[in-house]
N, C-alpha and C positions, 0 to 999 in steps of 0.2 A: 504494500500500500504506500501511497505517497506520504512523505513526511508530514505535509500539512493536514492530512486526514487522521493522523494519530491522535488519540484522546490524551488529554492531560491527566484525567482521573479514570482509573479502572476500579469499579466497585467489586470487592472481593466475592468470590463464589463460595459462600458459606453453606455447609451442608449439615444435616440433610434438610432441605426445604426452607432454611432461613433466607437464603438468597433465592426467593421465589420469582415467578414471572412478574408479580406486581412490583417488586423492588427493581428488578432489572429494567422493566419498562419505564418506570419513573426516572431512572438515571439516564437511560438511552434517549428519552424524549428531551432531555436537557443538553444533548450533544456530547455526552461522555459515554464510556463503555459500561453498560449494564451487563452483569454476568449472572446467569442462573447456575445453581449448583446442580451437577449431574449425578449426585449420589442418591441412590434409592428412589429414582423417579418411577420405577415400576410399582413399588409399594405406595408411593404418594398418590399416584393415579388411582390405584385400587381403593385406597382408604378414603380419598376425597369423594369418590363415587358412592362409597358405602355411607358416608356422612350426609348424603343427599345432594352433593354438588350444589351448594348454595350459590346462587347467581348464575348457575348453568355454564360456568366457564369451561369445565372439562368437556362437557358435552358439545359445546360450541367448537372447541378445538378438534375434538374427535370427528365432528361432522365434516371437517376439512381434510381429514386424513386420506391420502390419495390411493391407498390400496383397498380395493373393495372387500367388504366382509369383516375386516379386522375390527373396526370400531364397534360394530354391532355385537360381535362375539364378546368383546370386553364389557360392553354395557349389559348384556344378558347375564354375565357372570357376577358383576360387582355392583351395578347401580341399585340403590335402595331409595325409592321415592320417599321423601320426607326424612330420610336418614335412619340409620339403625338405632335401636334402643341404646340408651346411654350405658347400661351395664352389660350390653352384649359385646362379645369379642369381635374383632375384625376377622373376616374370612381371610385365610392365609393366601399369600401369593406363592408361586413356586420358588423353592430354594435354588440358588445359583448352582450350575454345574457346567462341566466342560462341553456337554452335549445337551443343551437346553431343549425342552419340548417346543412345539410350535406355539403353544399358548404363552410360555415363558418369553419366547423371542418376541411375539407380538406385543406383549405388555411392556417389554423394555423399549422397543422401537416407538410405540405409541406414546409412552410416558415422556420420552425425550422430545418427541415431536410436539406434544401438547404444550410443554413448558416453554419451548422456544417460540412456537407459533403465537402464544399469548403474550410473550415478552416483546415480540415484534409488531403486535397488532396496533394499528392506528398511527404509526410514525415511520420515518425513513431512516432512523438511526441504527447504529451497529449494535449487535447483541452477541455476547459470548457465552460459552458454557465451560464449566470447570469440572475436571475429572481427577481422580486419584490413581496413580500408577499402581498403588498397592491393591486396588480393587480391580482385578484384571478380567474376570470372566464376563462382566456385562459390557465391556468397553466397545466391542465391535458393533453390536446392534444399537447400542446407545448413541454412538457417533452417527450412525446412519440415520437414526430417527431425527437427530438434531439437524443434520444436513438436509433431510427432506423438508424441514421447516425453514431452511435458509439461514442457519446460524453463520455469523460472520467470523468469529474467532473461537478456537478451541484452546483452552489453557489446561495444563496438566502438571502436577507436582507429586510429592510423596513417593519419589522414586526417580528412575532414569528413563524417561519415555522415548527411547531411541526409535521404536517402531512406528510411532504415531504419525510422523509426517508422511511416510510412504503409504500408510493406511488411508490417510486423507486423499492422497493422489489417486489411489486405486478406486476407492469408493466414489470419487467424483465422476469416474467414467464407467461406473457400474460393474467393476470387476470384483471377483471374490477375494476375500482377505483372510488372513490368519494371524494370530499372535501367540507367542509362547507364554506359558504361565509357569511359575515356580512350583516345583514339587520336591518336598523334603524326602531325602533318601533315594533320589534318582541316581542311577549309576552314571559314570563317566560316558559321555557321548549320547546319553538318553535325552530326549526333549519331548515336551508335551505341549500341544497347541489346541486352541479353540478356533473355530472357523465361522465365517458368515458370508453368505452368497446373496447379493441383492437380487439376482435373477430367480433363485429358488424362493426367496422370501416373497417377491412380488408375483410369482406365479405367471399367470397369463397376462398380467399388466405389463405394459412397456416400461422398461427401466430407462428413465431419462437421465441425461447428464446433469450433474449437480455442481453448483459453484464450489470450488475448493476453499474451505475456510483458511484464514491465517492461523498459524500455530505459535503459541507462546509457551515456552517451557518455564516452569517455576523452579528456580535454582537458588543456591545459597553461596555459590563461589564461581569465580572465573574459570577455574579448572573444569568444573562440570559443564559450563557453557561452551568452552572450547572443545571438549570431548563431543558434545552433541552436534556442534557445527561440523566436525570432521566425520563422525561415525553414525549420525542419524540416517534413517532410511530415505529421507527426502528433505525438503527445504524447511529449515527453522526460521521463523519470521521475527523472533525477538524473545526477550526474557523478562520475567518478573523476578526480581532479586529480593528474596524474603529473609528477614532477620528473625532472631529467636523471640522477639516480643510479639510476633503475630499470633493470632488465635489458631485453634485447631491443632493439627500435627506440626511439629517443628523438626527440622533436621537435628540429629544428635550432635553434641559438641565434638569437635575434632580431637583426636588423640585419646588418651585415657580419661574416661568419664569420672569426674569428681562431683560429689554432692554436698550441698549446704547442710547445716545442722538439721533442717526440717525436710531433708531428702530431695531437694530440687537439684537438677543438673546445673553445673556452673559453666557459663559461657565466658570466653575470654577473647583476647585480641585476634587469635587464630580464626575465630568464628565470624569476624567482621569481613564482609566482602571487600575485595580490592576493586574499588570503583574505577580506578584508572585502567586496570587490566580488563575489566568488563567493557569499558568504553572502546578499548582497542579491538574488541571482537568485531566491531563494525555493524552491529545490529541494534535496533531500538531496544531500550530497556526501561523498566519502571521499578521504582524502589518501594518496598513494602515492609511493614512492621514498625509502628511508631511514627508514621509520616502524616498523620491526620492533623496537620497544622499548616496554615498558609506560608509561614516562614520556612518550614521543611520542604514544601513544594518548590519554593524559590531555590532552596539549597540543592534539591534534587536536579532541577533544571540547570543550575550552574555547574553541576558535576557531569553534565552531558546526558542525563536521563530524559526520556520523552515525557515523563511525569511520574505519578505515584499510584500505587494500589492501596485502597483503604477498605477495610472490612468492618472492624468493630463499630465505628461511628454509624455505619449504615445498619448494623444488626439491630440497633435499638430505635430506629426511626419508624415512623407510622406505617410505611409500606412493607417493612420486613414481616415475614410470617412467624417470627418468634412469638410465642404465646404472650398475650397482652399482660397477664399477671407477672411474667418474668421481666418484661420490659419495664413495667411500672416499679417493680422491686429494685431493679438495678439502677434506674434513674434516680429513685429516692435515696438509695444507698450511696450513690455517687455524690449527690448533693451533701450528704452527711459525712462523707469521707470514710465509709466503712465497706468499700468493695475490696475483696481480696482475691487475687488470681494466683493459682499455684500451677507450676509446671510439673506435672506428675510423670515421672520417668517410666512407670509401669502400667498405668491405667489402660492404655490402648492395647488391644490384641495385636496391633501392627508391630509393636516394639519401638515405635517412635515416641519421643516425649509428647505429651498432650496437655494443652492448656485447659485447666478446669476452674470455673468460677465457684468459689465456696459460698454455698447458701444452705441454710438449715432446711432439713426435710427433703433434700435432694440426694442423688447418688454420689455427690461429692463428699458426703460424710460417710466414712468407712463403716461406722456402726449402722447407719441406715442401709447402706448397700449390702451389708452382711445378712440383713434380714430378708433380702430378696432371694427367692428360689432361682438358682442358676438355670437358665434355659437359653438355647440358641435357636431362634425361630425365624430370624431374618437372614443371617448368614453372610453378610457382605464382607466381613473381615475374617472368615474362615481361611485356614491354610490347607493347601493340598499336600498329601503325603502318599508315598508309594506303599501299598499294602503287600503282604507276603505273596499274594497271588499275582502281583505285577500290576493290578488295577490301581486306580486313583481313589483315595479316600479323603475325607474332609474333617477337620477338627479346628476348634477355636479355644484358645487359652481361657476364655471367659465362659465356656460351657461347663456343665457339671464336671467336677474334677475327676470323678471315677470314669466318666465317658472319655475324657481327654487322655487319661493314663491308659485306659484299655486300648485306645487307638495308637499307642506307642509314644504319646507325648510325655515330656518330662514334667513331673509335678511341680517343679520349681517355676516353670513358665506360667503357672496359674496364679501364683501369689500376687495379690494386688490388682489383678486384671478386672476390668469392669466391662459390662455389656454396653459398648458405645452405640451400637445400632439401635437398640430399644431406647436408650437414654436420649438420643438425638431426635427420635420420633416423638418422644414425650415433650421435647422442647417446643415443638410446633403444634401441640394439642392433638396429636394423632397417636396417643399412647395406646398400647394393646391392653385389653383386659384378659388376664391369664385365667387358666382353668379353675384356679382356687379363688377367683374373684378379685385378686390383687391387681391394681393398676400399676403399670410401669411408671417409674418416677424419672424426672428430668436429670440429665447430666449436662450441665451448661458449659460449653466451651466459649472462650472469649479471649481476645487479645488484652495485653496489659493496659491499653488505653480505656478499657471499661472503667477504670478508677476515676477518670475525669470526663466521662461521656456526658455528664450533666451540663457541660459548658455549651452544648448545642441548644439548650433550652432558653427560650426568650423569657423575660420577666413575666411572671404570672401564668406561664404555660407549663403543662405537665408532659408535653410530647413535642416532637419536632419532625420535620419531613426530610425526605431525601434531598429536596431542593434546598432546604436550609443548610444541609451539610455541604453541598456543592458550592453554594454562594459563599460560605465561610472559607472553604479551601481555596477557592479561586480569587479571593478578595485582594490578594497582593500581586497577582500577575495580570499582565495586559492580555485582554481577550482578542482573538482574531475578529476582524470586521467581516 
């Protein structure tokens, strides 16, 4: 893309569902890059339909899905007129696997299509979607669904996404794609892949050429950026350079990991990105993690960046899908100086440090979490392992301990692990009601800037908009005419 078309602000793709189509649409309408989270969109579509699809947005998007029959099959399975009973559980969606069923594939493609379609509705701005390299199985059908809806940018972090640029190239011309996924215990020379073929998915429908989205890799160092430029399967269009104060998953500290007295990983000078080296890579880049301030935007531009990525400030705005009671609590706590964020080195089943906002009565409290019956019923963060018969099995360090150990997992890996999947669904008001009647509790992730997020509130107000955030961030830079 031309330099002048690049956004100054990228709104972070916070999952699951916090960066919804509403938030991305609000940011994109203002001329910046709105980004939807691509995490768990199959479950979000299924659960929103079971809640009655207030406003009819999911059904409106599905009515524009271009492959005949898919939308109706999804509606027949999940839509509940008026919404399910409050104490009724959500109907399960299929667990991820390397060979998904037709229904599972349709739900992944349609979920991504719907989110991007709605984010793009009614304006001509750019819209991005954010995926995690660590969540490998849904990547191919998810990207295809987003491309069917005309997504402009694909962003990916939490790993090294070397295969994604080439996948974008091939999907844009309707070619079949595959990507390898990691399998613990695999032998030397063994590889395992998952596949997606647009022609097989579309059936008798004509497979049209699709615009190839730009690709932004989320990195923490110039070394990783240089490796991606040289070894990625296709064109890398830029980078988001993320520091350890950002929310969600963080890159682990370089070298030997040391912990503070309260068990948080210690980051040092080696973990700060060399911006001079990143600038020399010759691609546009945006700085993320603690940049939600007009002076820091000026600083980023002076360092050669195209702009900044901001997540936490948008997480608590009116258009975010974070539950209203959580937003109200954090804004009030920020005003009173009592927000505390902890970088938990073991909470996430991914093994990456994970930012957790401490709030009473949520899964951030270990005592509260220990009362939860361990269950793995969403499965986005499960790990693949090679079984004795050579087939692939799946396990999660946050599932029942006995199950994990029976599958060959090390019991030490289960210590301190939390069910991030169910916790994040609860953050957006789509918590599961388990068989024992217990409701899943939130596990709130947030960047360090949640401590001061109340600064976006105007006098006498208890909420703020995405437009308020953008106006504040852009207040010190000259706007293009």
